[in-house]
mmJSON file of the N, C-alpha and C atoms, coordinates in Angstrom:
{"data_MODEL":{"atom_site":{
"group_PDB":["ATOM","ATOM","ATOM","ATOM","ATOM","ATOM","ATOM","ATOM","ATOM","ATOM","ATOM","ATOM","ATOM","ATOM","ATOM","ATOM","ATOM","ATOM","ATOM","ATOM","ATOM","ATOM","ATOM","ATOM","ATOM","ATOM","ATOM","ATOM","ATOM","ATOM","ATOM","ATOM","ATOM","ATOM","ATOM","ATOM","ATOM","ATOM","ATOM","ATOM","ATOM","ATOM","ATOM","ATOM","ATOM","ATOM","ATOM","ATOM","ATOM","ATOM","ATOM","ATOM","ATOM","ATOM","ATOM","ATOM","ATOM","ATOM","ATOM","ATOM","ATOM","ATOM","ATOM","ATOM","ATOM","ATOM","ATOM","ATOM","ATOM","ATOM","ATOM","ATOM","ATOM","ATOM","ATOM","ATOM","ATOM","ATOM","ATOM","ATOM","ATOM","ATOM","ATOM","ATOM","ATOM","ATOM","ATOM","ATOM","ATOM","ATOM","ATOM","ATOM","ATOM","ATOM","ATOM","ATOM","ATOM","ATOM","ATOM","ATOM","ATOM","ATOM","ATOM","ATOM","ATOM","ATOM","ATOM","ATOM","ATOM","ATOM","ATOM","ATOM","ATOM","ATOM","ATOM","ATOM","ATOM","ATOM","ATOM","ATOM","ATOM","ATOM","ATOM","ATOM","ATOM","ATOM","ATOM","ATOM","ATOM","ATOM","ATOM","ATOM","ATOM","ATOM","ATOM","ATOM","ATOM","ATOM","ATOM","ATOM","ATOM","ATOM","ATOM","ATOM","ATOM","ATOM","ATOM","ATOM","ATOM","ATOM","ATOM","ATOM","ATOM","ATOM","ATOM","ATOM","ATOM","ATOM","ATOM","ATOM","ATOM","ATOM","ATOM","ATOM","ATOM","ATOM","ATOM","ATOM","ATOM","ATOM","ATOM","ATOM","ATOM","ATOM","ATOM","ATOM","ATOM","ATOM","ATOM","ATOM","ATOM","ATOM","ATOM","ATOM","ATOM","ATOM","ATOM","ATOM","ATOM","ATOM","ATOM","ATOM","ATOM","ATOM","ATOM","ATOM","ATOM","ATOM","ATOM","ATOM","ATOM","ATOM","ATOM","ATOM","ATOM","ATOM","ATOM","ATOM","ATOM","ATOM","ATOM","ATOM","ATOM","ATOM","ATOM","ATOM","ATOM","ATOM","ATOM"],
"id":[1,2,3,4,5,6,7,8,9,10,11,12,13,14,15,16,17,18,19,20,21,22,23,24,25,26,27,28,29,30,31,32,33,34,35,36,37,38,39,40,41,42,43,44,45,46,47,48,49,50,51,52,53,54,55,56,57,58,59,60,61,62,63,64,65,66,67,68,69,70,71,72,73,74,75,76,77,78,79,80,81,82,83,84,85,86,87,88,89,90,91,92,93,94,95,96,97,98,99,100,101,102,103,104,105,106,107,108,109,110,111,112,113,114,115,116,117,118,119,120,121,122,123,124,125,126,127,128,129,130,131,132,133,134,135,136,137,138,139,140,141,142,143,144,145,146,147,148,149,150,151,152,153,154,155,156,157,158,159,160,161,162,163,164,165,166,167,168,169,170,171,172,173,174,175,176,177,178,179,180,181,182,183,184,185,186,187,188,189,190,191,192,193,194,195,196,197,198,199,200,201,202,203,204,205,206,207,208,209,210,211,212,213,214,215,216,217,218,219],
"type_symbol":["N","C","C","N","C","C","N","C","C","N","C","C","N","C","C","N","C","C","N","C","C","N","C","C","N","C","C","N","C","C","N","C","C","N","C","C","N","C","C","N","C","C","N","C","C","N","C","C","N","C","C","N","C","C","N","C","C","N","C","C","N","C","C","N","C","C","N","C","C","N","C","C","N","C","C","N","C","C","N","C","C","N","C","C","N","C","C","N","C","C","N","C","C","N","C","C","N","C","C","N","C","C","N","C","C","N","C","C","N","C","C","N","C","C","N","C","C","N","C","C","N","C","C","N","C","C","N","C","C","N","C","C","N","C","C","N","C","C","N","C","C","N","C","C","N","C","C","N","C","C","N","C","C","N","C","C","N","C","C","N","C","C","N","C","C","N","C","C","N","C","C","N","C","C","N","C","C","N","C","C","N","C","C","N","C","C","N","C","C","N","C","C","N","C","C","N","C","C","N","C","C","N","C","C","N","C","C","N","C","C","N","C","C","N","C","C","N","C","C"],
"label_atom_id":["N","CA","C","N","CA","C","N","CA","C","N","CA","C","N","CA","C","N","CA","C","N","CA","C","N","CA","C","N","CA","C","N","CA","C","N","CA","C","N","CA","C","N","CA","C","N","CA","C","N","CA","C","N","CA","C","N","CA","C","N","CA","C","N","CA","C","N","CA","C","N","CA","C","N","CA","C","N","CA","C","N","CA","C","N","CA","C","N","CA","C","N","CA","C","N","CA","C","N","CA","C","N","CA","C","N","CA","C","N","CA","C","N","CA","C","N","CA","C","N","CA","C","N","CA","C","N","CA","C","N","CA","C","N","CA","C","N","CA","C","N","CA","C","N","CA","C","N","CA","C","N","CA","C","N","CA","C","N","CA","C","N","CA","C","N","CA","C","N","CA","C","N","CA","C","N","CA","C","N","CA","C","N","CA","C","N","CA","C","N","CA","C","N","CA","C","N","CA","C","N","CA","C","N","CA","C","N","CA","C","N","CA","C","N","CA","C","N","CA","C","N","CA","C","N","CA","C","N","CA","C","N","CA","C","N","CA","C","N","CA","C","N","CA","C","N","CA","C","N","CA","C","N","CA","C"],
"label_alt_id":[null,null,null,null,null,null,null,null,null,null,null,null,null,null,null,null,null,null,null,null,null,null,null,null,null,null,null,null,null,null,null,null,null,null,null,null,null,null,null,null,null,null,null,null,null,null,null,null,null,null,null,null,null,null,null,null,null,null,null,null,null,null,null,null,null,null,null,null,null,null,null,null,null,null,null,null,null,null,null,null,null,null,null,null,null,null,null,null,null,null,null,null,null,null,null,null,null,null,null,null,null,null,null,null,null,null,null,null,null,null,null,null,null,null,null,null,null,null,null,null,null,null,null,null,null,null,null,null,null,null,null,null,null,null,null,null,null,null,null,null,null,null,null,null,null,null,null,null,null,null,null,null,null,null,null,null,null,null,null,null,null,null,null,null,null,null,null,null,null,null,null,null,null,null,null,null,null,null,null,null,null,null,null,null,null,null,null,null,null,null,null,null,null,null,null,null,null,null,null,null,null,null,null,null,null,null,null,null,null,null,null,null,null,null,null,null,null,null,null],
"label_comp_id":["MET","MET","MET","ALA","ALA","ALA","PHE","PHE","PHE","PRO","PRO","PRO","ILE","ILE","ILE","ARG","ARG","ARG","VAL","VAL","VAL","CYS","CYS","CYS","ALA","ALA","ALA","VAL","VAL","VAL","CYS","CYS","CYS","SER","SER","SER","GLU","GLU","GLU","GLU","GLU","GLU","PHE","PHE","PHE","GLU","GLU","GLU","LEU","LEU","LEU","LYS","LYS","LYS","PRO","PRO","PRO","ASP","ASP","ASP","LYS","LYS","LYS","PRO","PRO","PRO","GLY","GLY","GLY","PHE","PHE","PHE","ALA","ALA","ALA","ASN","ASN","ASN","ARG","ARG","ARG","CYS","CYS","CYS","PRO","PRO","PRO","ALA","ALA","ALA","CYS","CYS","CYS","SER","SER","SER","GLU","GLU","GLU","PRO","PRO","PRO","GLU","GLU","GLU","PRO","PRO","PRO","ALA","ALA","ALA","ASP","ASP","ASP","SER","SER","SER","THR","THR","THR","ALA","ALA","ALA","LYS","LYS","LYS","GLN","GLN","GLN","SER","SER","SER","MET","MET","MET","ASP","ASP","ASP","ALA","ALA","ALA","ASP","ASP","ASP","GLU","GLU","GLU","ARG","ARG","ARG","LYS","LYS","LYS","ALA","ALA","ALA","LEU","LEU","LEU","THR","THR","THR","GLU","GLU","GLU","ALA","ALA","ALA","ASN","ASN","ASN","GLU","GLU","GLU","ALA","ALA","ALA","ARG","ARG","ARG","ARG","ARG","ARG","ARG","ARG","ARG","ALA","ALA","ALA","MET","MET","MET","ARG","ARG","ARG","ASP","ASP","ASP","LEU","LEU","LEU","LEU","LEU","LEU","TYR","TYR","TYR","ARG","ARG","ARG","LYS","LYS","LYS","ASP","ASP","ASP","SER","SER","SER"],
"label_asym_id":["A","A","A","A","A","A","A","A","A","A","A","A","A","A","A","A","A","A","A","A","A","A","A","A","A","A","A","A","A","A","A","A","A","A","A","A","A","A","A","A","A","A","A","A","A","A","A","A","A","A","A","A","A","A","A","A","A","A","A","A","A","A","A","A","A","A","A","A","A","A","A","A","A","A","A","A","A","A","A","A","A","A","A","A","A","A","A","A","A","A","A","A","A","A","A","A","A","A","A","A","A","A","A","A","A","A","A","A","A","A","A","A","A","A","A","A","A","A","A","A","A","A","A","A","A","A","A","A","A","A","A","A","A","A","A","A","A","A","A","A","A","A","A","A","A","A","A","A","A","A","A","A","A","A","A","A","A","A","A","A","A","A","A","A","A","A","A","A","A","A","A","A","A","A","A","A","A","A","A","A","A","A","A","A","A","A","A","A","A","A","A","A","A","A","A","A","A","A","A","A","A","A","A","A","A","A","A","A","A","A","A","A","A","A","A","A","A","A","A"],
"label_entity_id":["1","1","1","1","1","1","1","1","1","1","1","1","1","1","1","1","1","1","1","1","1","1","1","1","1","1","1","1","1","1","1","1","1","1","1","1","1","1","1","1","1","1","1","1","1","1","1","1","1","1","1","1","1","1","1","1","1","1","1","1","1","1","1","1","1","1","1","1","1","1","1","1","1","1","1","1","1","1","1","1","1","1","1","1","1","1","1","1","1","1","1","1","1","1","1","1","1","1","1","1","1","1","1","1","1","1","1","1","1","1","1","1","1","1","1","1","1","1","1","1","1","1","1","1","1","1","1","1","1","1","1","1","1","1","1","1","1","1","1","1","1","1","1","1","1","1","1","1","1","1","1","1","1","1","1","1","1","1","1","1","1","1","1","1","1","1","1","1","1","1","1","1","1","1","1","1","1","1","1","1","1","1","1","1","1","1","1","1","1","1","1","1","1","1","1","1","1","1","1","1","1","1","1","1","1","1","1","1","1","1","1","1","1","1","1","1","1","1","1"],
"label_seq_id":[1,1,1,2,2,2,3,3,3,4,4,4,5,5,5,6,6,6,7,7,7,8,8,8,9,9,9,10,10,10,11,11,11,12,12,12,13,13,13,14,14,14,15,15,15,16,16,16,17,17,17,18,18,18,19,19,19,20,20,20,21,21,21,22,22,22,23,23,23,24,24,24,25,25,25,26,26,26,27,27,27,28,28,28,29,29,29,30,30,30,31,31,31,32,32,32,33,33,33,34,34,34,35,35,35,36,36,36,37,37,37,38,38,38,39,39,39,40,40,40,41,41,41,42,42,42,43,43,43,44,44,44,45,45,45,46,46,46,47,47,47,48,48,48,49,49,49,50,50,50,51,51,51,52,52,52,53,53,53,54,54,54,55,55,55,56,56,56,57,57,57,58,58,58,59,59,59,60,60,60,61,61,61,62,62,62,63,63,63,64,64,64,65,65,65,66,66,66,67,67,67,68,68,68,69,69,69,70,70,70,71,71,71,72,72,72,73,73,73],
"pdbx_PDB_ins_code":[null,null,null,null,null,null,null,null,null,null,null,null,null,null,null,null,null,null,null,null,null,null,null,null,null,null,null,null,null,null,null,null,null,null,null,null,null,null,null,null,null,null,null,null,null,null,null,null,null,null,null,null,null,null,null,null,null,null,null,null,null,null,null,null,null,null,null,null,null,null,null,null,null,null,null,null,null,null,null,null,null,null,null,null,null,null,null,null,null,null,null,null,null,null,null,null,null,null,null,null,null,null,null,null,null,null,null,null,null,null,null,null,null,null,null,null,null,null,null,null,null,null,null,null,null,null,null,null,null,null,null,null,null,null,null,null,null,null,null,null,null,null,null,null,null,null,null,null,null,null,null,null,null,null,null,null,null,null,null,null,null,null,null,null,null,null,null,null,null,null,null,null,null,null,null,null,null,null,null,null,null,null,null,null,null,null,null,null,null,null,null,null,null,null,null,null,null,null,null,null,null,null,null,null,null,null,null,null,null,null,null,null,null,null,null,null,null,null,null],
"Cartn_x":[-48.61,-48.435,-48.578,-49.397,-49.621,-48.589,-48.103,-47.131,-47.874,-47.298,-47.974,-48.046,-49.157,-49.364,-48.887,-48.041,-47.508,-47.867,-47.766,-47.983,-46.637,-46.281,-44.995,-44.966,-43.87,-43.713,-43.45,-43.033,-42.703,-43.894,-44.441,-45.499,-46.89,-47.013,-48.277,-49.029,-48.327,-48.954,-48.775,-49.719,-49.628,-48.731,-47.984,-47.133,-47.002,-46.623,-46.412,-44.97,-44.79,-43.451,-42.968,-42.106,-41.606,-40.239,-39.902,-38.57,-37.481,-36.363,-35.203,-35.505,-36.476,-36.776,-35.652,-35.057,-34.005,-34.58,-33.814,-34.246,-34.864,-35.648,-36.244,-37.566,-37.928,-39.165,-40.393,-40.228,-41.386,-41.48,-40.749,-40.803,-41.102,-41.881,-42.204,-40.952,-40.949,-39.76,-39.386,-40.368,-40.046,-39.323,-39.702,-39.062,-37.761,-37.532,-36.325,-35.15,-35.391,-34.304,-33.249,-31.985,-30.931,-30.85,-30.546,-30.411,-29.082,-29.038,-27.768,-26.73,-25.541,-24.459,-23.88,-23.739,-23.141,-21.628,-20.955,-19.501,-18.91,-19.698,-19.204,-19.283,-20.097,-20.256,-18.979,-18.296,-17.075,-15.882,-15.125,-13.968,-12.716,-11.699,-10.449,-9.748,-8.986,-8.286,-6.829,-6.249,-4.835,-4.026,-2.722,-1.846,-2.021,-2.212,-2.371,-3.644,-4.74,-6.01,-5.909,-5.251,-5.076,-4.223,-3.164,-2.293,-3.043,-3.836,-4.613,-5.63,-6.274,-7.242,-6.56,-5.397,-4.647,-4.233,-3.76,-3.351,-4.539,-5.674,-6.867,-7.32,-7.284,-7.663,-6.692,-5.414,-4.418,-4.631,-4.909,-5.159,-6.427,-7.429,-8.68,-8.438,-7.666,-7.345,-6.543,-5.58,-4.752,-5.603,-6.524,-7.387,-8.288,-8.848,-9.701,-8.887,-7.665,-6.817,-6.477,-6.164,-5.836,-7.032,-8.224,-9.426,-9.748,-9.546,-9.919,-8.922,-7.641,-6.62,-5.863,-6.364,-5.669,-5.886,-4.921,-5.03,-5.683,-6.742,-7.403,-6.728,-6.077,-5.348,-6.205],
"Cartn_y":[-81.95,-81.256,-79.748,-79.112,-77.67,-76.912,-75.84,-75.007,-73.952,-73.536,-72.508,-71.168,-70.5,-69.184,-68.134,-67.244,-66.159,-64.829,-63.775,-62.411,-61.698,-61.088,-60.396,-59.191,-59.045,-57.932,-56.612,-56.678,-55.466,-54.967,-55.87,-55.419,-55.921,-56.701,-57.217,-58.134,-58.766,-59.735,-61.137,-62.033,-63.407,-64.207,-65.15,-66.031,-67.36,-68.394,-69.714,-69.806,-70.249,-70.422,-71.815,-71.872,-73.149,-73.443,-74.724,-75.077,-74.574,-74.233,-73.73,-72.449,-71.66,-70.364,-69.403,-68.728,-67.773,-66.556,-65.961,-64.741,-65.012,-64.076,-64.14,-64.892,-65.518,-66.291,-65.399,-64.129,-63.241,-62.275,-62.558,-61.725,-62.588,-62.039,-62.773,-62.851,-63.752,-63.883,-62.587,-61.772,-60.514,-59.538,-59.515,-58.604,-59.174,-60.482,-61.12,-61.027,-60.59,-60.52,-59.532,-59.923,-58.992,-57.811,-56.665,-55.458,-55.501,-54.987,-55.003,-54.16,-54.697,-53.999,-52.912,-51.73,-50.632,-50.722,-50.735,-50.789,-49.447,-48.369,-47.056,-46.844,-47.653,-47.476,-47.865,-48.892,-49.335,-48.912,-47.98,-47.49,-48.001,-48.233,-48.711,-47.557,-47.92,-46.908,-46.868,-45.683,-45.591,-45.807,-45.781,-46.101,-45.137,-43.841,-42.851,-43.091,-43.437,-43.696,-44.948,-45.99,-47.223,-46.957,-46.157,-45.849,-45.041,-44.059,-43.251,-44.115,-45.027,-45.927,-46.853,-47.367,-48.244,-47.495,-46.273,-45.481,-45.148,-44.845,-44.541,-45.778,-46.941,-48.175,-48.5,-48.269,-48.52,-47.592,-46.33,-45.374,-45.758,-46.218,-46.645,-47.851,-48.816,-49.999,-49.618,-48.711,-48.28,-47.569,-46.716,-46.002,-46.977,-47.967,-48.955,-49.782,-50.173,-50.948,-50.136,-48.854,-48.002,-47.842,-47.72,-47.587,-48.88,-49.992,-51.269,-51.736,-51.493,-52.079,-51.081,-49.865,-48.897,-49.257,-48.884,-49.159,-47.969,-48.236,-47.187,-47.083,-45.966,-45.799,-45.113],
"Cartn_z":[4.457,5.71,5.463,6.238,6.09,6.915,6.331,7.022,7.838,8.976,9.784,9.047,9.234,8.63,9.619,9.151,9.98,9.355,10.149,9.667,9.706,8.601,8.485,9.427,10.141,11.08,10.362,9.103,8.364,7.551,6.694,5.779,6.167,7.218,7.757,6.795,5.866,4.974,5.54,5.234,5.698,4.757,5.319,4.528,5.246,4.498,5.085,5.554,6.783,7.33,6.947,5.946,5.43,6.027,6.153,6.669,5.726,6.282,5.533,4.768,5.252,4.645,5.01,4.033,4.381,5.087,5.952,6.633,7.99,8.456,9.784,9.744,10.848,10.908,11.005,11.345,11.456,10.268,9.18,7.974,6.761,5.838,4.614,3.735,2.748,1.89,1.172,0.804,0.121,1.055,2.317,3.271,3.82,3.651,4.16,3.207,1.97,1.005,1.468,1.378,1.802,0.852,1.433,0.631,-0.113,-1.327,-2.062,-1.338,-1.241,-0.537,-1.434,-0.885,-1.629,-1.514,-2.636,-2.612,-2.195,-2.325,-1.943,-0.434,0.264,1.7,2.447,1.96,2.627,1.781,2.297,1.569,2.251,1.465,2.04,2.756,3.783,4.564,4.123,4.156,3.846,5.126,5.013,6.136,7.306,7.014,8.081,8.876,8.179,8.877,9.743,9.213,10.006,11.238,11.083,12.21,13.261,12.829,13.772,14.512,13.795,14.422,15.422,15.059,15.963,17.225,17.056,18.221,19.116,18.523,19.316,20.093,19.454,20.147,21.274,21.04,22.08,23.272,23.024,24.104,24.863,24.142,24.77,25.684,25.184,26.009,27.246,27.068,28.195,29.257,28.808,29.749,30.507,29.805,30.476,31.47,31.076,31.976,33.215,33.041,34.179,35.105,34.534,35.361,36.108,35.45,36.065,37.116,36.881,37.746,38.592,38.714,39.561,41.027,41.84,43.283,43.951,44.678,45.441,46.797,47.053,48.312,49.333],
"occupancy":[1.0,1.0,1.0,1.0,1.0,1.0,1.0,1.0,1.0,1.0,1.0,1.0,1.0,1.0,1.0,1.0,1.0,1.0,1.0,1.0,1.0,1.0,1.0,1.0,1.0,1.0,1.0,1.0,1.0,1.0,1.0,1.0,1.0,1.0,1.0,1.0,1.0,1.0,1.0,1.0,1.0,1.0,1.0,1.0,1.0,1.0,1.0,1.0,1.0,1.0,1.0,1.0,1.0,1.0,1.0,1.0,1.0,1.0,1.0,1.0,1.0,1.0,1.0,1.0,1.0,1.0,1.0,1.0,1.0,1.0,1.0,1.0,1.0,1.0,1.0,1.0,1.0,1.0,1.0,1.0,1.0,1.0,1.0,1.0,1.0,1.0,1.0,1.0,1.0,1.0,1.0,1.0,1.0,1.0,1.0,1.0,1.0,1.0,1.0,1.0,1.0,1.0,1.0,1.0,1.0,1.0,1.0,1.0,1.0,1.0,1.0,1.0,1.0,1.0,1.0,1.0,1.0,1.0,1.0,1.0,1.0,1.0,1.0,1.0,1.0,1.0,1.0,1.0,1.0,1.0,1.0,1.0,1.0,1.0,1.0,1.0,1.0,1.0,1.0,1.0,1.0,1.0,1.0,1.0,1.0,1.0,1.0,1.0,1.0,1.0,1.0,1.0,1.0,1.0,1.0,1.0,1.0,1.0,1.0,1.0,1.0,1.0,1.0,1.0,1.0,1.0,1.0,1.0,1.0,1.0,1.0,1.0,1.0,1.0,1.0,1.0,1.0,1.0,1.0,1.0,1.0,1.0,1.0,1.0,1.0,1.0,1.0,1.0,1.0,1.0,1.0,1.0,1.0,1.0,1.0,1.0,1.0,1.0,1.0,1.0,1.0,1.0,1.0,1.0,1.0,1.0,1.0,1.0,1.0,1.0,1.0,1.0,1.0,1.0,1.0,1.0,1.0,1.0,1.0],
"B_iso_or_equiv":[0.0,0.0,0.0,0.0,0.0,0.0,0.0,0.0,0.0,0.0,0.0,0.0,0.0,0.0,0.0,0.0,0.0,0.0,0.0,0.0,0.0,0.0,0.0,0.0,0.0,0.0,0.0,0.0,0.0,0.0,0.0,0.0,0.0,0.0,0.0,0.0,0.0,0.0,0.0,0.0,0.0,0.0,0.0,0.0,0.0,0.0,0.0,0.0,0.0,0.0,0.0,0.0,0.0,0.0,0.0,0.0,0.0,0.0,0.0,0.0,0.0,0.0,0.0,0.0,0.0,0.0,0.0,0.0,0.0,0.0,0.0,0.0,0.0,0.0,0.0,0.0,0.0,0.0,0.0,0.0,0.0,0.0,0.0,0.0,0.0,0.0,0.0,0.0,0.0,0.0,0.0,0.0,0.0,0.0,0.0,0.0,0.0,0.0,0.0,0.0,0.0,0.0,0.0,0.0,0.0,0.0,0.0,0.0,0.0,0.0,0.0,0.0,0.0,0.0,0.0,0.0,0.0,0.0,0.0,0.0,0.0,0.0,0.0,0.0,0.0,0.0,0.0,0.0,0.0,0.0,0.0,0.0,0.0,0.0,0.0,0.0,0.0,0.0,0.0,0.0,0.0,0.0,0.0,0.0,0.0,0.0,0.0,0.0,0.0,0.0,0.0,0.0,0.0,0.0,0.0,0.0,0.0,0.0,0.0,0.0,0.0,0.0,0.0,0.0,0.0,0.0,0.0,0.0,0.0,0.0,0.0,0.0,0.0,0.0,0.0,0.0,0.0,0.0,0.0,0.0,0.0,0.0,0.0,0.0,0.0,0.0,0.0,0.0,0.0,0.0,0.0,0.0,0.0,0.0,0.0,0.0,0.0,0.0,0.0,0.0,0.0,0.0,0.0,0.0,0.0,0.0,0.0,0.0,0.0,0.0,0.0,0.0,0.0,0.0,0.0,0.0,0.0,0.0,0.0],
"pdbx_formal_charge":[null,null,null,null,null,null,null,null,null,null,null,null,null,null,null,null,null,null,null,null,null,null,null,null,null,null,null,null,null,null,null,null,null,null,null,null,null,null,null,null,null,null,null,null,null,null,null,null,null,null,null,null,null,null,null,null,null,null,null,null,null,null,null,null,null,null,null,null,null,null,null,null,null,null,null,null,null,null,null,null,null,null,null,null,null,null,null,null,null,null,null,null,null,null,null,null,null,null,null,null,null,null,null,null,null,null,null,null,null,null,null,null,null,null,null,null,null,null,null,null,null,null,null,null,null,null,null,null,null,null,null,null,null,null,null,null,null,null,null,null,null,null,null,null,null,null,null,null,null,null,null,null,null,null,null,null,null,null,null,null,null,null,null,null,null,null,null,null,null,null,null,null,null,null,null,null,null,null,null,null,null,null,null,null,null,null,null,null,null,null,null,null,null,null,null,null,null,null,null,null,null,null,null,null,null,null,null,null,null,null,null,null,null,null,null,null,null,null,null],
"auth_seq_id":[1,1,1,2,2,2,3,3,3,4,4,4,5,5,5,6,6,6,7,7,7,8,8,8,9,9,9,10,10,10,11,11,11,12,12,12,13,13,13,14,14,14,15,15,15,16,16,16,17,17,17,18,18,18,19,19,19,20,20,20,21,21,21,22,22,22,23,23,23,24,24,24,25,25,25,26,26,26,27,27,27,28,28,28,29,29,29,30,30,30,31,31,31,32,32,32,33,33,33,34,34,34,35,35,35,36,36,36,37,37,37,38,38,38,39,39,39,40,40,40,41,41,41,42,42,42,43,43,43,44,44,44,45,45,45,46,46,46,47,47,47,48,48,48,49,49,49,50,50,50,51,51,51,52,52,52,53,53,53,54,54,54,55,55,55,56,56,56,57,57,57,58,58,58,59,59,59,60,60,60,61,61,61,62,62,62,63,63,63,64,64,64,65,65,65,66,66,66,67,67,67,68,68,68,69,69,69,70,70,70,71,71,71,72,72,72,73,73,73],
"auth_comp_id":["MET","MET","MET","ALA","ALA","ALA","PHE","PHE","PHE","PRO","PRO","PRO","ILE","ILE","ILE","ARG","ARG","ARG","VAL","VAL","VAL","CYS","CYS","CYS","ALA","ALA","ALA","VAL","VAL","VAL","CYS","CYS","CYS","SER","SER","SER","GLU","GLU","GLU","GLU","GLU","GLU","PHE","PHE","PHE","GLU","GLU","GLU","LEU","LEU","LEU","LYS","LYS","LYS","PRO","PRO","PRO","ASP","ASP","ASP","LYS","LYS","LYS","PRO","PRO","PRO","GLY","GLY","GLY","PHE","PHE","PHE","ALA","ALA","ALA","ASN","ASN","ASN","ARG","ARG","ARG","CYS","CYS","CYS","PRO","PRO","PRO","ALA","ALA","ALA","CYS","CYS","CYS","SER","SER","SER","GLU","GLU","GLU","PRO","PRO","PRO","GLU","GLU","GLU","PRO","PRO","PRO","ALA","ALA","ALA","ASP","ASP","ASP","SER","SER","SER","THR","THR","THR","ALA","ALA","ALA","LYS","LYS","LYS","GLN","GLN","GLN","SER","SER","SER","MET","MET","MET","ASP","ASP","ASP","ALA","ALA","ALA","ASP","ASP","ASP","GLU","GLU","GLU","ARG","ARG","ARG","LYS","LYS","LYS","ALA","ALA","ALA","LEU","LEU","LEU","THR","THR","THR","GLU","GLU","GLU","ALA","ALA","ALA","ASN","ASN","ASN","GLU","GLU","GLU","ALA","ALA","ALA","ARG","ARG","ARG","ARG","ARG","ARG","ARG","ARG","ARG","ALA","ALA","ALA","MET","MET","MET","ARG","ARG","ARG","ASP","ASP","ASP","LEU","LEU","LEU","LEU","LEU","LEU","TYR","TYR","TYR","ARG","ARG","ARG","LYS","LYS","LYS","ASP","ASP","ASP","SER","SER","SER"],
"auth_asym_id":["A","A","A","A","A","A","A","A","A","A","A","A","A","A","A","A","A","A","A","A","A","A","A","A","A","A","A","A","A","A","A","A","A","A","A","A","A","A","A","A","A","A","A","A","A","A","A","A","A","A","A","A","A","A","A","A","A","A","A","A","A","A","A","A","A","A","A","A","A","A","A","A","A","A","A","A","A","A","A","A","A","A","A","A","A","A","A","A","A","A","A","A","A","A","A","A","A","A","A","A","A","A","A","A","A","A","A","A","A","A","A","A","A","A","A","A","A","A","A","A","A","A","A","A","A","A","A","A","A","A","A","A","A","A","A","A","A","A","A","A","A","A","A","A","A","A","A","A","A","A","A","A","A","A","A","A","A","A","A","A","A","A","A","A","A","A","A","A","A","A","A","A","A","A","A","A","A","A","A","A","A","A","A","A","A","A","A","A","A","A","A","A","A","A","A","A","A","A","A","A","A","A","A","A","A","A","A","A","A","A","A","A","A","A","A","A","A","A","A"],
"auth_atom_id":["N","CA","C","N","CA","C","N","CA","C","N","CA","C","N","CA","C","N","CA","C","N","CA","C","N","CA","C","N","CA","C","N","CA","C","N","CA","C","N","CA","C","N","CA","C","N","CA","C","N","CA","C","N","CA","C","N","CA","C","N","CA","C","N","CA","C","N","CA","C","N","CA","C","N","CA","C","N","CA","C","N","CA","C","N","CA","C","N","CA","C","N","CA","C","N","CA","C","N","CA","C","N","CA","C","N","CA","C","N","CA","C","N","CA","C","N","CA","C","N","CA","C","N","CA","C","N","CA","C","N","CA","C","N","CA","C","N","CA","C","N","CA","C","N","CA","C","N","CA","C","N","CA","C","N","CA","C","N","CA","C","N","CA","C","N","CA","C","N","CA","C","N","CA","C","N","CA","C","N","CA","C","N","CA","C","N","CA","C","N","CA","C","N","CA","C","N","CA","C","N","CA","C","N","CA","C","N","CA","C","N","CA","C","N","CA","C","N","CA","C","N","CA","C","N","CA","C","N","CA","C","N","CA","C","N","CA","C","N","CA","C","N","CA","C","N","CA","C","N","CA","C","N","CA","C"],
"pdbx_PDB_model_num":[1,1,1,1,1,1,1,1,1,1,1,1,1,1,1,1,1,1,1,1,1,1,1,1,1,1,1,1,1,1,1,1,1,1,1,1,1,1,1,1,1,1,1,1,1,1,1,1,1,1,1,1,1,1,1,1,1,1,1,1,1,1,1,1,1,1,1,1,1,1,1,1,1,1,1,1,1,1,1,1,1,1,1,1,1,1,1,1,1,1,1,1,1,1,1,1,1,1,1,1,1,1,1,1,1,1,1,1,1,1,1,1,1,1,1,1,1,1,1,1,1,1,1,1,1,1,1,1,1,1,1,1,1,1,1,1,1,1,1,1,1,1,1,1,1,1,1,1,1,1,1,1,1,1,1,1,1,1,1,1,1,1,1,1,1,1,1,1,1,1,1,1,1,1,1,1,1,1,1,1,1,1,1,1,1,1,1,1,1,1,1,1,1,1,1,1,1,1,1,1,1,1,1,1,1,1,1,1,1,1,1,1,1,1,1,1,1,1,1]
}}}
């Protein structure tokens, strides 16, 4: 059985679209490989940063609730 020939959307090379191919159906296997994750990109937060983020989210939720459920007189 012949597999359909596709053209990669990234590098414009032709490839066979095989079943259970990892990645996207419009990208060749070389372009579908996941990029290595940088451990420096995600840094842990300390207690003060988490508290500030929690307070900001709470204020955001309160503002949205007030906008959505206020009574127009």
